[in-house]
C-alpha positions in Angstrom: 108.1 131.7 155.7 108.6 129.6 152.6 110.8 130.6 149.8 109.3 130.5 146.3 111.4 128.7 143.7 111.2 129.9 140.1 110.9 127.1 137.7 112.4 127.6 134.2 110.0 126.2 131.6 112.0 127.3 128.5 113.8 124.0 127.9 110.5 122.1 127.7 109.0 124.8 125.5 112.0 124.7 123.1 111.7 120.9 123.0 108.0 121.0 122.1 108.6 123.8 119.6 111.3 121.8 117.9 108.9 118.8 117.4 106.1 121.0 116.1 108.5 122.5 113.5 109.7 119.0 112.6 106.1 117.7 112.1 105.3 120.8 109.9 108.4 120.2 107.9 107.6 116.5 107.4 104.1 117.4 106.3 105.4 119.9 103.8 108.0 117.5 102.4 105.4 114.7 102.0 103.1 117.1 100.2 105.8 118.1 97.7 107.0 114.5 97.3 103.5 113.3 96.5 103.0 116.0 93.8 106.5 115.5 92.3 106.1 111.8 92.0 102.5 111.7 90.8 103.6 113.2 87.4 105.8 110.2 86.7 103.1 107.5 87.3 101.7 106.1 84.1 98.0 105.5 83.9 98.6 102.0 82.4 100.5 101.0 85.6 97.6 102.2 87.8 95.0 100.5 85.8 96.7 97.1 85.7 97.5 97.1 89.4 94.4 98.7 90.9 91.4 97.3 89.0 90.3 95.4 85.9 88.5 96.7 82.9 85.4 94.6 82.2 83.7 95.2 78.9 79.9 95.1 79.4 78.4 93.3 76.3 81.8 93.6 74.6 82.8 96.8 72.9 79.2 98.0 72.6 80.3 101.5 71.7 81.9 100.5 68.4 80.1 97.2 67.6 76.7 95.6 68.0 76.2 94.5 71.6 76.8 90.8 72.5 78.2 90.0 69.1 81.4 88.2 68.3 82.7 91.4 66.7 82.1 93.3 70.0 84.0 90.7 71.9 87.0 90.8 69.5 87.0 94.6 69.6 87.0 94.6 73.4 89.9 92.3 73.4 91.8 94.5 71.0 91.1 97.6 73.1 92.6 95.8 76.1 89.7 94.8 78.3 90.6 92.4 81.2 87.3 90.6 80.9 84.0 90.5 79.1 80.5 90.3 80.5 77.9 89.0 78.1 74.1 88.4 78.2 73.5 84.9 76.9 70.1 83.5 76.2 69.2 80.0 75.1 
């Protein structure tokens, strides 16, 4: 007759439980870190690094489209580039 040996699984369970808790803690800390630091990011820094502002037909909201005044106004506002429709 063979003797049954009882295997203790508790150390493995404790080890796994520890890593699960650590992963949850890291996720929570990352979540709070993101929302704490997002307040201090200026919109100007995001715009200049992420994408460019191209003025379509100059500053067509305040001036006549495709006019020199629209181009000058777009440059004053801070557009990175200007797209014009030229005809000849």
